[in-house]
C-alpha positions as a LaTeX table, in Angstrom:
\begin{tabular}{lrrr}
\hline
Residue & $x$ (\AA) & $y$ (\AA) & $z$ (\AA) \\
\hline
Met1 & 0.00 & 0.00 & 0.00 \\
Val2 & 1.46 & 3.35 & $-1.10$ \\
Gly3 & 0.60 & 6.54 & 0.73 \\
Pro4 & $-0.51$ & 8.80 & 2.06 \\
Leu5 & $-0.73$ & 10.60 & $-1.29$ \\
Thr6 & $-2.51$ & 13.94 & $-1.52$ \\
Leu7 & $-4.69$ & 13.97 & $-4.65$ \\
Asn8 & $-7.11$ & 16.79 & $-5.47$ \\
Gly9 & $-7.05$ & 17.87 & $-1.84$ \\
Glu10 & $-7.84$ & 14.37 & $-0.50$ \\
Thr11 & $-5.58$ & 11.84 & 1.18 \\
Val12 & $-5.56$ & 8.51 & $-0.67$ \\
Tyr13 & $-3.74$ & 5.21 & $-0.27$ \\
Val14 & $-2.84$ & 3.23 & $-3.38$ \\
Pro15 & $-2.82$ & $-0.59$ & $-3.36$ \\
Met16 & $-0.18$ & $-2.24$ & $-5.52$ \\
Ala17 & 0.43 & $-5.93$ & $-6.29$ \\
Thr18 & 3.99 & $-6.64$ & $-7.45$ \\
Thr19 & 6.95 & $-8.93$ & $-6.85$ \\
Glu20 & 9.45 & $-6.13$ & $-7.51$ \\
Gly21 & 10.90 & $-5.20$ & $-4.15$ \\
Cys22 & 11.83 & $-1.63$ & $-4.96$ \\
Leu23 & 8.61 & $-0.64$ & $-6.68$ \\
Val24 & 6.38 & $-0.01$ & $-3.69$ \\
Ala25 & 9.15 & 1.66 & $-1.68$ \\
Ser26 & 10.11 & 3.88 & $-4.61$ \\
Thr27 & 6.53 & 4.89 & $-5.43$ \\
Asn28 & 5.97 & 5.60 & $-1.75$ \\
Arg29 & 8.96 & 7.97 & $-1.77$ \\
Gly30 & 7.48 & 9.79 & $-4.75$ \\
Ala31 & 4.10 & 10.02 & $-3.01$ \\
Lys32 & 5.79 & 11.46 & 0.07 \\
Ala33 & 7.56 & 14.13 & $-2.00$ \\
Ile34 & 4.32 & 15.05 & $-3.78$ \\
Ser35 & 2.43 & 15.33 & $-0.49$ \\
Gln36 & 5.23 & 17.43 & 1.01 \\
Gly37 & 4.78 & 19.75 & $-1.93$ \\
Ser38 & 1.59 & 20.98 & $-3.57$ \\
Gly39 & $-0.08$ & 17.60 & $-3.69$ \\
Ala40 & $-1.23$ & 16.10 & $-6.97$ \\
Phe41 & $-3.98$ & 17.64 & $-9.06$ \\
Ala42 & $-5.62$ & 15.47 & $-11.72$ \\
Val43 & $-8.25$ & 16.19 & $-14.36$ \\
Ile44 & $-10.20$ & 13.80 & $-16.61$ \\
Leu45 & $-10.03$ & 15.07 & $-20.21$ \\
Lys46 & $-12.03$ & 12.31 & $-21.93$ \\
Asp47 & $-14.08$ & 9.32 & $-20.81$ \\
Gly48 & $-15.01$ & 6.78 & $-23.48$ \\
Ile49 & $-14.18$ & 3.14 & $-24.21$ \\
Thr50 & $-13.93$ & 2.12 & $-27.86$ \\
Arg51 & $-14.74$ & $-0.73$ & $-30.21$ \\
Ala52 & $-14.01$ & $-0.64$ & $-33.95$ \\
Pro53 & $-15.89$ & $-3.21$ & $-36.03$ \\
Cys54 & $-14.51$ & $-4.00$ & $-39.47$ \\
Val55 & $-17.16$ & $-4.19$ & $-42.21$ \\
Arg56 & $-16.60$ & $-4.96$ & $-45.89$ \\
Met57 & $-18.39$ & $-3.79$ & $-49.01$ \\
Ala58 & $-18.28$ & $-5.02$ & $-52.62$ \\
Ser59 & $-16.15$ & $-2.06$ & $-53.77$ \\
Ala60 & $-14.09$ & 0.81 & $-52.43$ \\
Arg61 & $-16.75$ & 3.23 & $-53.74$ \\
Glu62 & $-19.41$ & 1.51 & $-51.66$ \\
Ala63 & $-17.12$ & 1.53 & $-48.62$ \\
Ala64 & $-16.69$ & 5.29 & $-49.05$ \\
Thr65 & $-20.48$ & 5.66 & $-49.27$ \\
Val66 & $-20.88$ & 3.88 & $-45.91$ \\
Ala67 & $-18.25$ & 6.12 & $-44.32$ \\
Leu68 & $-19.87$ & 9.30 & $-45.61$ \\
Trp69 & $-23.29$ & 8.07 & $-44.47$ \\
Cys70 & $-22.01$ & 7.52 & $-40.92$ \\
Arg71 & $-20.65$ & 11.06 & $-40.81$ \\
Glu72 & $-24.06$ & 12.63 & $-41.36$ \\
Pro73 & $-25.40$ & 13.88 & $-37.98$ \\
His74 & $-28.93$ & 12.51 & $-38.46$ \\
Asn75 & $-27.54$ & 9.10 & $-39.44$ \\
Phe76 & $-25.32$ & 9.07 & $-36.37$ \\
Glu77 & $-28.45$ & 9.64 & $-34.27$ \\
Ala78 & $-29.92$ & 6.43 & $-35.71$ \\
Leu79 & $-26.74$ & 4.54 & $-34.76$ \\
Lys80 & $-26.75$ & 6.15 & $-31.32$ \\
Asn81 & $-30.36$ & 5.16 & $-30.65$ \\
Ala82 & $-29.69$ & 1.57 & $-31.66$ \\
Phe83 & $-26.54$ & 1.39 & $-29.55$ \\
Glu84 & $-28.16$ & 2.83 & $-26.44$ \\
Ser85 & $-31.16$ & 0.50 & $-26.71$ \\
Thr86 & $-28.81$ & $-2.30$ & $-25.57$ \\
Thr87 & $-27.57$ & $-0.72$ & $-22.32$ \\
Ser88 & $-28.79$ & 1.14 & $-19.24$ \\
Phe89 & $-25.67$ & 3.26 & $-18.75$ \\
Gly90 & $-23.83$ & 3.28 & $-22.06$ \\
Lys91 & $-23.92$ & 6.39 & $-24.25$ \\
Leu92 & $-22.53$ & 6.38 & $-27.79$ \\
Gln93 & $-20.41$ & 9.53 & $-28.09$ \\
Ser94 & $-19.04$ & 9.23 & $-31.61$ \\
Cys95 & $-18.56$ & 7.02 & $-34.66$ \\
Thr96 & $-15.41$ & 7.65 & $-36.72$ \\
Pro97 & $-15.18$ & 5.65 & $-39.98$ \\
Thr98 & $-11.86$ & 4.87 & $-41.66$ \\
Val99 & $-11.77$ & 3.39 & $-45.16$ \\
Ala100 & $-9.12$ & 0.96 & $-46.41$ \\
Gly101 & $-10.11$ & $-0.24$ & $-49.88$ \\
Lys102 & $-13.33$ & $-2.23$ & $-49.50$ \\
Asn103 & $-13.10$ & $-2.19$ & $-45.70$ \\
Val104 & $-14.61$ & 0.34 & $-43.29$ \\
Tyr105 & $-13.44$ & 0.48 & $-39.68$ \\
Leu106 & $-15.99$ & 2.15 & $-37.41$ \\
Arg107 & $-14.34$ & 3.42 & $-34.23$ \\
Leu108 & $-17.23$ & 3.71 & $-31.78$ \\
Val109 & $-16.66$ & 5.65 & $-28.53$ \\
Cys110 & $-18.94$ & 4.82 & $-25.60$ \\
Phe111 & $-19.36$ & 6.27 & $-22.12$ \\
Ala112 & $-19.62$ & 3.17 & $-19.90$ \\
Gly113 & $-20.39$ & 4.51 & $-16.41$ \\
Asp114 & $-18.33$ & 2.76 & $-13.73$ \\
Ala115 & $-17.66$ & $-0.31$ & $-15.89$ \\
Met116 & $-14.49$ & $-0.57$ & $-17.94$ \\
Gly117 & $-17.00$ & $-1.14$ & $-20.70$ \\
Met118 & $-15.70$ & $-3.68$ & $-23.23$ \\
Asn119 & $-18.76$ & $-5.94$ & $-22.96$ \\
Met120 & $-21.06$ & $-2.94$ & $-23.09$ \\
Val121 & $-19.47$ & $-1.39$ & $-26.17$ \\
Ser122 & $-19.27$ & $-4.76$ & $-27.94$ \\
Lys123 & $-22.97$ & $-5.43$ & $-27.42$ \\
Gly124 & $-23.89$ & $-1.95$ & $-28.60$ \\
Ser125 & $-21.63$ & $-2.29$ & $-31.64$ \\
Leu126 & $-23.64$ & $-5.28$ & $-32.86$ \\
Ala127 & $-26.78$ & $-3.12$ & $-32.78$ \\
Val128 & $-24.97$ & $-0.48$ & $-34.85$ \\
Ile129 & $-23.99$ & $-3.10$ & $-37.43$ \\
Gln130 & $-27.61$ & $-4.24$ & $-37.70$ \\
Val131 & $-28.70$ & $-0.68$ & $-38.56$ \\
Leu132 & $-26.02$ & $-0.45$ & $-41.22$ \\
Gln133 & $-26.96$ & $-3.81$ & $-42.72$ \\
Arg134 & $-30.55$ & $-2.63$ & $-43.13$ \\
Glu135 & $-29.32$ & 0.52 & $-44.86$ \\
Phe136 & $-26.65$ & $-1.31$ & $-46.91$ \\
Pro137 & $-27.82$ & $-4.92$ & $-47.54$ \\
Thr138 & $-24.47$ & $-5.99$ & $-49.06$ \\
Leu139 & $-22.51$ & $-4.92$ & $-45.97$ \\
Gln140 & $-20.65$ & $-7.83$ & $-44.35$ \\
Leu141 & $-19.33$ & $-7.86$ & $-40.80$ \\
Val142 & $-15.73$ & $-9.10$ & $-40.96$ \\
Ala143 & $-14.92$ & $-8.79$ & $-37.26$ \\
Leu144 & $-16.60$ & $-7.08$ & $-34.33$ \\
Ser145 & $-13.12$ & $-5.88$ & $-33.36$ \\
Gly146 & $-11.15$ & $-4.65$ & $-36.36$ \\
Asn147 & $-8.06$ & $-3.59$ & $-34.33$ \\
Met148 & $-8.67$ & 0.14 & $-34.67$ \\
Cys149 & $-10.17$ & 0.12 & $-31.15$ \\
Thr150 & $-7.26$ & $-0.51$ & $-30.20$ \\
Asp151 & $-7.32$ & $-3.09$ & $-27.40$ \\
Lys152 & $-4.19$ & $-4.56$ & $-25.77$ \\
Lys153 & $-1.82$ & $-3.45$ & $-28.52$ \\
Ala154 & 0.46 & $-0.45$ & $-28.92$ \\
Ala155 & $-1.34$ & 1.97 & $-31.27$ \\
Ala156 & $-0.99$ & 5.61 & $-32.20$ \\
Thr157 & $-4.78$ & 5.97 & $-32.28$ \\
Asn158 & $-4.98$ & 5.46 & $-28.50$ \\
Trp159 & $-2.08$ & 7.86 & $-27.95$ \\
Ile160 & $-3.71$ & 10.57 & $-30.08$ \\
Glu161 & $-7.45$ & 10.03 & $-29.64$ \\
Gly162 & $-7.49$ & 8.42 & $-26.20$ \\
Arg163 & $-9.28$ & 5.31 & $-24.94$ \\
Gly164 & $-10.96$ & 4.80 & $-21.60$ \\
Lys165 & $-10.03$ & 7.73 & $-19.36$ \\
Ser166 & $-7.66$ & 10.45 & $-20.60$ \\
Val167 & $-5.99$ & 12.02 & $-17.56$ \\
Val168 & $-3.49$ & 14.79 & $-16.88$ \\
Val169 & $-1.94$ & 15.10 & $-13.42$ \\
Glu170 & 0.57 & 17.62 & $-12.05$ \\
Ala171 & 2.40 & 18.66 & $-8.89$ \\
Thr172 & 5.02 & 21.15 & $-7.72$ \\
Ile173 & 7.80 & 19.90 & $-5.43$ \\
Pro174 & 9.83 & 22.46 & $-3.45$ \\
Ala175 & 13.57 & 22.38 & $-4.14$ \\
Ser176 & 14.18 & 21.60 & $-0.46$ \\
Val177 & 12.03 & 18.46 & $-0.74$ \\
Val178 & 13.82 & 17.42 & $-3.93$ \\
Arg179 & 17.07 & 17.59 & $-1.96$ \\
Ser180 & 15.87 & 16.02 & 1.32 \\
Thr181 & 13.41 & 13.36 & 0.13 \\
Leu182 & 14.49 & 12.63 & $-3.44$ \\
Lys183 & 18.23 & 13.11 & $-2.78$ \\
Thr184 & 18.93 & 15.07 & $-5.95$ \\
Thr185 & 18.61 & 18.58 & $-7.38$ \\
Val186 & 15.92 & 20.18 & $-9.49$ \\
Lys187 & 18.29 & 20.87 & $-12.39$ \\
Ser188 & 19.61 & 17.33 & $-12.38$ \\
Ile189 & 16.23 & 15.58 & $-12.39$ \\
Val190 & 14.84 & 17.93 & $-15.06$ \\
Asp191 & 17.82 & 17.24 & $-17.31$ \\
Thr192 & 17.58 & 13.47 & $-16.72$ \\
Asn193 & 13.92 & 13.51 & $-17.69$ \\
Leu194 & 14.70 & 15.48 & $-20.86$ \\
Gln195 & 17.55 & 13.28 & $-22.03$ \\
Lys196 & 15.91 & 9.96 & $-21.09$ \\
Asn197 & 12.14 & 10.28 & $-21.41$ \\
Leu198 & 11.99 & 12.74 & $-24.29$ \\
Val199 & 15.16 & 12.45 & $-26.39$ \\
Gly200 & 15.85 & 8.78 & $-25.63$ \\
Ser201 & 12.27 & 7.73 & $-26.26$ \\
Ala202 & 12.16 & 9.73 & $-29.49$ \\
Met203 & 15.33 & 8.03 & $-30.71$ \\
Ala204 & 13.75 & 4.66 & $-29.91$ \\
Gly205 & 10.68 & 5.55 & $-31.99$ \\
Thr206 & 8.32 & 4.86 & $-29.10$ \\
Val207 & 4.54 & 5.30 & $-29.27$ \\
Gly208 & 3.25 & 6.60 & $-25.94$ \\
Gly209 & 6.44 & 5.63 & $-24.14$ \\
Phe210 & 7.81 & 9.02 & $-23.12$ \\
Asn211 & 8.18 & 7.94 & $-19.51$ \\
Ala212 & 10.51 & 6.08 & $-17.18$ \\
His213 & 8.35 & 3.12 & $-16.08$ \\
Ala214 & 4.65 & 3.99 & $-16.14$ \\
Ser215 & 3.73 & 0.38 & $-16.92$ \\
Asn216 & 5.27 & $-0.75$ & $-13.61$ \\
Ile217 & 2.84 & 1.27 & $-11.55$ \\
Val218 & $-0.16$ & 0.83 & $-13.85$ \\
Thr219 & 0.17 & $-2.97$ & $-13.82$ \\
Ala220 & 0.66 & $-3.15$ & $-10.05$ \\
Val221 & $-2.45$ & $-1.05$ & $-9.37$ \\
Phe222 & $-4.41$ & $-2.98$ & $-12.01$ \\
Leu223 & $-3.61$ & $-6.32$ & $-10.36$ \\
Ala224 & $-4.53$ & $-4.98$ & $-6.92$ \\
Thr225 & $-7.86$ & $-3.51$ & $-8.03$ \\
Gly226 & $-9.17$ & $-6.21$ & $-10.36$ \\
Gln227 & $-8.49$ & $-4.58$ & $-13.71$ \\
Asp228 & $-7.47$ & $-6.44$ & $-16.88$ \\
Pro229 & $-3.66$ & $-6.60$ & $-16.61$ \\
Ala230 & $-3.27$ & $-7.09$ & $-20.38$ \\
Gln231 & $-4.65$ & $-3.58$ & $-20.88$ \\
Asn232 & $-1.51$ & $-2.15$ & $-19.31$ \\
Val233 & $-0.27$ & $-1.97$ & $-22.93$ \\
Glu234 & $-2.37$ & 1.09 & $-23.77$ \\
Ser235 & $-3.14$ & 2.20 & $-20.20$ \\
Ser236 & 0.59 & 2.84 & $-19.68$ \\
Asn237 & 0.73 & 5.40 & $-22.49$ \\
Cys238 & 2.30 & 8.36 & $-20.72$ \\
Ile239 & 4.44 & 11.42 & $-21.29$ \\
Thr240 & 6.27 & 12.72 & $-18.22$ \\
Leu241 & 7.29 & 16.38 & $-18.31$ \\
Met242 & 9.40 & 18.31 & $-15.82$ \\
Glu243 & 10.40 & 21.96 & $-15.51$ \\
Glu244 & 12.23 & 24.16 & $-13.04$ \\
Thr245 & 9.84 & 26.89 & $-11.90$ \\
Val246 & 10.77 & 30.57 & $-11.63$ \\
Asp247 & 11.18 & 29.98 & $-7.88$ \\
Gly248 & 13.61 & 27.12 & $-8.46$ \\
Asp249 & 11.14 & 24.38 & $-7.53$ \\
Leu250 & 10.24 & 21.27 & $-9.55$ \\
Trp251 & 7.05 & 21.06 & $-11.63$ \\
Ile252 & 6.09 & 17.61 & $-12.91$ \\
Ser253 & 3.18 & 16.31 & $-14.95$ \\
Cys254 & 2.06 & 13.01 & $-16.44$ \\
Thr255 & $-0.37$ & 12.95 & $-19.34$ \\
Met256 & $-2.01$ & 9.55 & $-19.82$ \\
Pro257 & $-4.58$ & 9.42 & $-22.64$ \\
Ser258 & $-5.80$ & 5.83 & $-22.38$ \\
Ile259 & $-6.29$ & 4.50 & $-18.84$ \\
Glu260 & $-8.86$ & 1.67 & $-19.00$ \\
Val261 & $-10.39$ & 1.02 & $-15.60$ \\
Gly262 & $-13.70$ & 0.12 & $-13.99$ \\
Thr263 & $-15.03$ & $-0.37$ & $-10.48$ \\
Val264 & $-17.75$ & $-2.87$ & $-11.39$ \\
Gly265 & $-17.54$ & $-6.11$ & $-13.36$ \\
Gly266 & $-14.66$ & $-8.42$ & $-14.12$ \\
Gly267 & $-12.09$ & $-8.93$ & $-11.39$ \\
Thr268 & $-13.37$ & $-6.03$ & $-9.28$ \\
Ser269 & $-15.69$ & $-8.43$ & $-7.42$ \\
Leu270 & $-12.89$ & $-10.70$ & $-6.19$ \\
Pro271 & $-12.53$ & $-10.40$ & $-2.39$ \\
Ala272 & $-9.00$ & $-8.97$ & $-2.25$ \\
Gln273 & $-9.49$ & $-6.65$ & $-5.20$ \\
Ser274 & $-12.87$ & $-5.47$ & $-3.89$ \\
Ala275 & $-11.22$ & $-4.64$ & $-0.56$ \\
Cys276 & $-8.53$ & $-2.63$ & $-2.34$ \\
Leu277 & $-11.15$ & $-0.63$ & $-4.25$ \\
Asp278 & $-12.91$ & $-0.01$ & $-0.95$ \\
Ala279 & $-9.64$ & 1.28 & 0.55 \\
Ile280 & $-9.47$ & 3.88 & $-2.23$ \\
Gly281 & $-13.16$ & 4.71 & $-1.73$ \\
Val282 & $-14.32$ & 3.59 & $-5.18$ \\
Lys283 & $-15.85$ & 0.14 & $-4.62$ \\
Gly284 & $-18.79$ & $-0.60$ & $-6.91$ \\
Gly285 & $-20.87$ & 1.88 & $-8.86$ \\
Ala286 & $-21.06$ & 5.52 & $-7.83$ \\
Lys287 & $-24.33$ & 6.31 & $-6.07$ \\
Asp288 & $-24.82$ & 9.91 & $-7.19$ \\
Gln289 & $-23.14$ & 10.21 & $-10.58$ \\
Pro290 & $-22.55$ & 7.15 & $-12.81$ \\
Gly291 & $-18.90$ & 6.84 & $-13.75$ \\
Glu292 & $-17.54$ & 8.92 & $-10.87$ \\
Asn293 & $-15.85$ & 5.97 & $-9.12$ \\
Ala294 & $-14.12$ & 4.78 & $-12.29$ \\
Arg295 & $-12.97$ & 8.32 & $-13.06$ \\
Lys296 & $-11.53$ & 8.69 & $-9.56$ \\
Leu297 & $-9.71$ & 5.36 & $-9.91$ \\
Ala298 & $-8.17$ & 6.62 & $-13.16$ \\
Thr299 & $-6.87$ & 9.74 & $-11.39$ \\
Val300 & $-5.40$ & 7.54 & $-8.64$ \\
Val301 & $-3.60$ & 5.43 & $-11.26$ \\
Ala302 & $-2.21$ & 8.60 & $-12.89$ \\
Ala303 & $-1.11$ & 10.16 & $-9.58$ \\
Ala304 & 0.58 & 6.93 & $-8.48$ \\
Thr305 & 2.32 & 6.76 & $-11.86$ \\
Met306 & 3.59 & 10.30 & $-11.37$ \\
Ala307 & 4.91 & 9.33 & $-7.93$ \\
Gly308 & 6.74 & 6.38 & $-9.44$ \\
Glu309 & 8.16 & 8.51 & $-12.23$ \\
Leu310 & 9.38 & 11.11 & $-9.76$ \\
Ser311 & 11.23 & 8.63 & $-7.56$ \\
Leu312 & 12.85 & 6.60 & $-10.34$ \\
Leu313 & 14.05 & 9.69 & $-12.19$ \\
Ala314 & 15.49 & 11.00 & $-8.93$ \\
Ala315 & 17.34 & 7.71 & $-8.44$ \\
Leu316 & 18.70 & 7.89 & $-11.98$ \\
Ala317 & 19.70 & 11.53 & $-11.55$ \\
Ala318 & 21.54 & 10.71 & $-8.31$ \\
Asn319 & 22.88 & 7.36 & $-9.64$ \\
Thr320 & 21.40 & 5.41 & $-6.70$ \\
Leu321 & 19.28 & 2.99 & $-8.75$ \\
Val322 & 21.57 & $-0.04$ & $-8.50$ \\
Gln323 & 22.18 & 0.52 & $-4.80$ \\
Ala324 & 18.45 & 0.64 & $-4.11$ \\
His325 & 17.79 & $-2.55$ & $-6.07$ \\
Met326 & 20.60 & $-4.37$ & $-4.29$ \\
Thr327 & 19.08 & $-3.35$ & $-0.96$ \\
His328 & 15.41 & $-4.12$ & $-1.65$ \\
Asn329 & 15.50 & $-6.85$ & $-4.31$ \\
Arg330 & 17.96 & $-9.27$ & $-2.74$ \\
Lys331 & 17.35 & $-11.86$ & $-0.03$ \\
Pro332 & 19.36 & $-11.21$ & 3.13 \\
Ala333 & 22.53 & $-13.27$ & 3.32 \\
Ser334 & 22.04 & $-16.50$ & 5.27 \\
Lys335 & 23.85 & $-16.67$ & 8.58 \\
\hline
\end{tabular}
């Protein structure tokens, strides 16, 4: 359990499930530094899970006709009505068609309340296809998931358009805390972040990987809270930015466009995972506003990721990474 971590003015504790000895201790150090500073402030930018059926027409011209039809506002309303007839909470937000020859990929974005939403959006997508087949009798469904969703695979579409919850989180850490808690300097950690997370990742040609180890924290929190661990692929999309403020303090942010989480369904009902969600204060569906618990969980994931980024980059800047791993990841010598 990591914490206390101050997030949006509230004290939270973050459950993590991992076999990596340093991970919890390191993230806890980052959480301490954040709480000694301004605290973390997180905002949800988008909230919509996606499914992208692949349909096929007899010609490229017909495929283009389908795409143009879907873009008409009154036609989208027909698709939206069909989609929402299959669910109590789901709301179809958009339908973006992409043509590739005879194929059309329909990226459907759905608000899913407190569920992660894959079952909900898949069921609604079938209703959308049925509307299209009535309008275009020759339309064939190739696959309910045409890989433009994109689920459990690295994809620029998730990085650019978002999937699940898109979150930005930030904090300001006083220079004194950077020295006392993180054991480095503001200038050093800012430069390390620039050379590693921005230049290094660019040279590697990464998609969504402009971070030190976001997937470490995302996966650990996912396992603890009953999320789908395979979705760490896109949920770990993150760019970590750091600057020295005019007062000489450290500003840090993590922008994560595709965090896929839910507080109902799937593994969230398992006893241990349910208890962890309860510890965060997001167990089950939100009573007042559907989706509020899942959105809060996404901000917790982002804030914990920022804490992990902060501590690891400090260790790299101070060259204490190996020493820490030797201390926390090795069994004590037998006597």
